[in-house]
C-alpha positions as CSV (number, residue, x, y, z in Angstrom):
1,M,0.0,0.0,0.0
2,M,1.3,3.5,-0.9
3,M,2.4,5.6,2.0
4,T,0.2,8.7,2.6
5,L,1.8,11.9,3.9
6,S,0.2,14.5,6.0
7,A,-1.9,17.1,4.1
8,S,0.7,19.8,4.6
9,S,3.3,17.8,2.7
10,T,1.3,16.2,0.0
11,C,2.0,17.7,-3.4
12,K,-0.5,18.0,-6.2
13,Q,0.0,15.1,-8.5
14,V,1.5,15.9,-11.9
15,Q,0.5,13.5,-14.7
16,P,3.4,12.0,-16.6
17,L,3.9,13.2,-20.1
18,V,3.7,9.6,-21.3
19,N,2.0,6.6,-19.7
20,F,2.4,3.3,-21.5
21,E,0.9,0.3,-19.8
22,K,3.1,-2.0,-21.8
23,G,6.4,-1.9,-23.7
24,L,8.0,0.9,-21.7
25,S,11.5,-0.5,-22.1
26,K,11.0,-0.6,-25.9
27,M,9.6,2.9,-26.1
28,D,12.4,4.3,-23.8
29,S,14.7,4.7,-26.8
30,L,12.2,7.0,-28.5
31,F,12.7,9.6,-25.8
32,N,16.5,9.7,-25.9
33,H,16.6,12.9,-28.0
34,R,13.6,14.6,-26.3
35,K,14.6,17.5,-24.1
36,K,14.2,16.4,-20.5
37,D,13.8,18.5,-17.4
38,R,17.0,18.7,-15.3
39,V,17.4,17.5,-11.7
40,V,20.4,17.8,-9.5
41,V,21.3,14.9,-7.2
42,I,23.7,15.3,-4.3
43,L,25.2,12.1,-2.8
44,G,27.7,11.4,-0.2
45,A,28.2,9.4,3.0
46,T,26.7,10.7,6.3
47,G,28.1,13.9,7.6
48,T,30.0,15.0,4.4
49,G,28.1,18.2,3.8
50,K,25.3,17.3,1.4
51,T,22.7,19.5,3.1
52,K,25.0,22.5,3.2
53,L,25.8,22.1,-0.5
54,A,22.2,21.6,-1.5
55,I,21.2,24.9,0.4
56,D,24.1,26.8,-1.1
57,L,23.2,25.7,-4.6
58,A,19.5,26.4,-4.1
59,Q,20.3,29.9,-3.1
60,H,22.4,30.4,-6.2
61,F,19.8,28.9,-8.6
62,P,16.5,30.3,-7.4
63,P,13.8,29.2,-7.2
64,A,15.4,25.8,-6.5
65,E,13.9,23.5,-3.9
66,I,15.3,20.5,-2.1
67,V,13.8,17.0,-2.0
68,N,15.1,15.1,1.0
69,S,16.3,11.6,0.3
70,D,17.4,10.6,3.8
71,K,15.3,7.7,4.9
72,M,15.3,8.7,8.6
73,Q,14.8,12.4,8.1
74,V,11.5,11.8,6.3
75,Y,10.0,10.9,9.7
76,K,8.5,13.3,12.2
77,G,10.5,13.8,15.4
78,L,13.9,13.0,16.8
79,D,15.4,16.1,15.0
80,I,18.7,15.9,16.9
81,T,19.1,12.2,16.5
82,T,18.4,12.2,12.7
83,N,20.4,15.4,12.3
84,K,17.6,17.3,10.5
85,V,18.5,20.7,9.1
86,T,17.1,23.5,11.2
87,K,14.8,26.3,10.0
88,E,17.6,28.8,10.4
89,E,20.0,26.6,8.4
90,C,17.5,26.3,5.5
91,H,17.9,30.0,4.8
92,G,14.4,30.1,3.4
93,V,14.9,27.3,0.9
94,T,11.9,25.0,0.6
95,H,12.4,21.4,1.6
96,H,10.2,18.4,0.6
97,L,9.8,15.0,2.4
98,L,11.5,16.3,5.5
99,G,9.9,15.4,8.9
100,M,6.5,14.5,7.4
101,V,6.0,10.8,7.8
102,D,4.5,9.1,10.9
103,P,7.5,7.8,12.9
104,N,5.9,4.4,13.5
105,S,5.3,3.6,9.8
106,N,7.6,2.2,7.2
107,F,8.4,4.6,4.4
108,T,9.8,2.4,1.6
109,A,11.8,3.1,-1.5
110,N,8.6,2.8,-3.5
111,D,7.0,5.4,-1.3
112,F,9.9,7.6,-1.8
113,C,9.8,7.3,-5.6
114,H,6.1,8.1,-5.6
115,H,6.3,11.2,-3.4
116,A,9.6,12.4,-4.8
117,T,8.3,12.4,-8.4
118,L,5.2,14.4,-7.2
119,A,7.5,16.9,-5.5
120,I,9.8,17.1,-8.5
121,G,6.9,17.6,-10.9
122,S,5.5,20.3,-8.6
123,I,8.9,22.1,-8.5
124,I,9.3,21.9,-12.3
125,G,5.8,23.3,-12.7
126,R,6.9,26.4,-10.8
127,D,9.9,26.7,-13.0
128,G,12.2,25.7,-10.2
129,L,15.2,23.5,-10.0
130,P,14.8,20.2,-8.0
131,I,17.8,19.3,-5.9
132,I,17.6,15.8,-4.4
133,A,19.9,15.5,-1.4
134,G,20.4,12.8,1.3
135,G,22.4,9.8,2.3
136,S,20.0,7.0,1.5
137,N,21.4,5.8,-1.8
138,S,18.9,3.0,-2.1
139,Y,16.2,5.6,-2.5
140,I,18.2,7.4,-5.2
141,D,19.0,4.2,-6.9
142,A,15.3,3.2,-7.0
143,L,14.3,6.5,-8.4
144,V,17.0,7.1,-11.0
145,N,17.6,3.5,-12.2
146,H,14.2,1.8,-11.7
147,H,11.4,4.4,-11.9
148,T,10.4,4.5,-15.5
149,D,8.6,7.8,-15.5
150,F,11.5,9.5,-13.9
151,R,14.0,8.0,-16.4
152,L,11.9,9.1,-19.3
153,N,11.3,12.7,-18.1
154,Y,14.4,13.8,-16.3
155,E,18.1,14.2,-16.9
156,C,20.3,14.1,-13.8
157,C,23.6,15.7,-12.7
158,F,25.2,13.9,-9.8
159,L,27.4,15.7,-7.3
160,W,29.3,13.3,-5.0
161,V,30.6,15.0,-1.9
162,D,33.5,12.8,-0.7
163,V,35.7,12.9,2.3
164,S,38.6,10.6,3.1
165,L,37.2,8.0,5.5
166,P,39.7,8.4,8.3
167,V,39.0,12.1,8.3
168,L,35.3,11.6,8.1
169,H,35.3,9.1,10.9
170,S,36.9,11.6,13.2
171,S,34.3,14.2,12.2
172,L,31.5,11.8,12.7
173,N,32.7,11.0,16.2
174,A,32.9,14.7,17.0
175,R,29.3,15.2,15.6
176,V,28.0,12.5,18.0
177,D,29.6,14.4,20.9
178,R,27.8,17.6,19.7
179,M,24.5,15.8,19.4
180,I,24.8,14.5,23.0
181,E,25.6,18.0,24.2
182,A,22.6,19.3,22.3
183,G,20.3,17.0,24.2
184,Q,20.0,13.8,22.2
185,V,19.6,11.5,25.3
186,D,16.7,13.6,26.5
187,E,15.2,13.5,23.1
188,V,15.4,9.7,22.8
189,R,14.2,9.3,26.4
190,E,10.9,11.2,25.5
191,F,10.5,8.9,22.5
192,F,11.4,5.7,24.4
193,D,8.9,2.8,24.4
194,P,10.1,-0.4,26.1
195,Y,7.7,-2.4,23.8
196,A,8.7,-0.7,20.6
197,D,10.1,-2.5,17.5
198,Y,13.5,-1.2,16.5
199,T,13.2,-2.7,13.0
200,K,10.4,-0.3,12.0
201,G,10.1,3.4,11.3
202,I,12.3,6.0,12.8
203,R,13.4,3.7,15.6
204,R,15.8,2.1,13.1
205,A,17.8,5.3,13.1
206,I,21.4,5.2,14.5
207,G,21.2,6.7,18.0
208,V,17.9,5.1,19.1
209,P,18.4,1.4,19.7
210,E,21.8,2.0,21.2
211,F,20.2,3.8,24.2
212,D,17.8,1.0,25.0
213,E,19.7,-0.6,27.8
214,F,20.5,2.8,29.4
215,L,16.9,3.9,29.3
216,R,15.6,0.6,30.7
217,T,18.0,0.6,33.7
218,E,18.8,4.3,34.5
219,A,16.1,4.5,37.2
220,T,17.3,1.5,39.1
221,T,21.1,1.6,38.5
222,D,23.7,3.4,40.6
223,E,25.4,6.4,39.1
224,K,28.7,4.7,38.3
225,T,27.1,1.8,36.4
226,K,24.6,4.2,34.7
227,N,27.4,6.3,33.3
228,K,29.3,3.3,32.1
229,I,26.2,2.0,30.2
230,L,25.7,5.5,28.7
231,D,29.4,5.7,27.6
232,T,29.0,2.3,26.0
233,A,25.9,3.4,24.1
234,I,27.6,6.6,22.8
235,S,30.7,4.5,21.7
236,R,28.4,2.2,19.9
237,I,26.7,5.1,18.1
238,K,30.1,6.3,16.9
239,V,31.1,2.9,15.6
240,N,27.7,2.4,13.8
241,N,28.0,5.8,12.2
242,C,31.4,5.0,10.8
243,T,30.2,1.6,9.6
244,L,27.3,3.3,7.9
245,A,29.6,5.8,6.2
246,N,31.8,2.9,4.9
247,L,28.8,1.1,3.4
248,Q,27.5,4.3,1.8
249,V,30.8,5.0,0.1
250,Q,30.8,1.4,-1.2
251,K,27.3,1.9,-2.6
252,I,28.2,5.2,-4.2
253,Q,31.3,3.7,-5.8
254,R,29.0,1.0,-7.4
255,L,26.6,3.7,-8.6
256,Y,29.5,5.6,-10.0
257,T,30.1,2.8,-12.5
258,L,26.6,3.4,-13.8
259,W,26.6,7.2,-13.8
260,R,30.2,8.0,-14.5
261,R,29.4,10.3,-17.4
262,N,27.2,12.5,-15.2
263,M,28.7,12.1,-11.8
264,H,31.2,14.6,-10.4
265,R,33.3,13.9,-7.3
266,L,33.9,16.8,-5.0
267,D,36.7,16.1,-2.5
268,A,35.9,17.9,0.7
269,T,38.7,16.4,2.8
270,E,40.6,19.6,3.1
271,V,37.5,21.4,4.4
272,F,37.2,18.9,7.2
273,L,40.9,19.1,8.0
274,K,40.4,22.8,8.4
275,K,37.4,22.2,10.6
276,G,34.8,23.4,8.2
277,C,36.5,26.6,7.0
278,E,34.1,28.5,4.7
279,E,36.9,29.6,2.3
280,M,38.1,26.0,1.9
281,W,34.5,24.9,1.3
282,E,34.0,27.5,-1.4
283,E,37.3,26.6,-3.1
284,H,37.1,22.8,-3.0
285,V,33.4,22.1,-3.2
286,L,31.1,25.1,-4.0
287,A,33.1,26.7,-6.8
288,K,33.5,23.4,-8.6
289,S,29.8,22.6,-8.1
290,L,28.8,25.9,-9.6
291,R,31.0,25.3,-12.7
292,V,29.5,21.8,-13.2
293,L,25.9,23.0,-12.8
294,H,26.2,26.0,-15.1
295,K,27.5,23.7,-17.8
296,F,24.7,21.2,-17.0
297,L,21.8,23.7,-16.8
298,Y,22.9,26.1,-19.6
299,P,24.6,23.8,-22.2
300,E,23.6,26.2,-25.0
301,K,25.9,28.8,-23.6
302,N,28.8,26.3,-23.5
303,R,30.0,27.8,-20.3
304,V,32.9,25.5,-19.2
305,S,33.5,27.6,-16.1
306,L,32.1,30.6,-14.3
307,A,33.7,34.0,-14.8
308,E,36.0,34.9,-11.9
309,N,33.8,37.9,-10.9
310,D,30.7,35.6,-10.7
311,I,32.5,33.2,-8.3
312,F,33.9,36.1,-6.3
313,S,30.5,37.7,-6.0
314,Y,28.9,34.6,-4.7
315,K,31.8,33.9,-2.3
316,S,31.5,37.3,-0.9
317,S,27.9,36.8,0.2
318,Y,29.0,33.8,2.2
319,R,32.3,35.1,3.7
320,N,30.8,35.7,7.1
321,V,28.5,32.6,7.3
322,T,29.5,29.9,9.7
323,C,29.9,26.5,8.0
324,V,27.4,23.9,9.2
325,I,28.3,20.5,7.8
326,K,25.4,18.0,7.8
């Protein structure tokens, strides 16, 4: 059964230009030379800066809007645990499929394809640029490689934000510490249900099941033992985040073999080594992304790169903005 979102997040359905009941694979070749609408897809392991890049690009190509493709961030609640972008960090950019699904339900790849195509069609209908961003590569794989209407109607440019794994692991561990300081334990405690199923909905998110033992025993355990259990839970979260990042990179490398022609790797390692320096971000990630997208979006102008004054003008508006890597 198709997942239903709340009324506030459901987009008006846009009918596909072509809808063949049979023979779609045969007819696909007929559309190879038809001009397709363009979609930007931002990939990367958890914590590499996908959200920041999506928002930066959306501000540069208005009226761009972002379609979230993180399978935990689609759910309502647990904003710290799932590392959702805040209202302030959005800088006014519209986000779709973010915090809209009942946390106890299962939002599948098919559900994502359905609602993502509705959102993309709605954005295109407003002459906007859809930017898909999130770490759930299975969602993106399902949409780009296996959803026929999407393949027939859209052309994608893939931006892969990559960070050396040892450097990324260190950053992820520091992020867990920041989340704990921000109140993650209290957030999960309020959501805790001793009878809940950790294989369904938002409870699958890293940072929820790891606290189960602590939350079950904290009221009846002495302080020393309680702190030891909590430290173990936090260490487990760090390990699980690093493991997830490794698996995500492996998946992206496999997708790269399919999308090599349209995928552009952006090495953000130096940015992380400089602790999120905005100038390094502009130089190593943002400026290259702008060049790639100008060529992708405006091929008739044959703009291989942005003029120096264009890049400088855009950089200047961000010079005093604190870098927030998601």
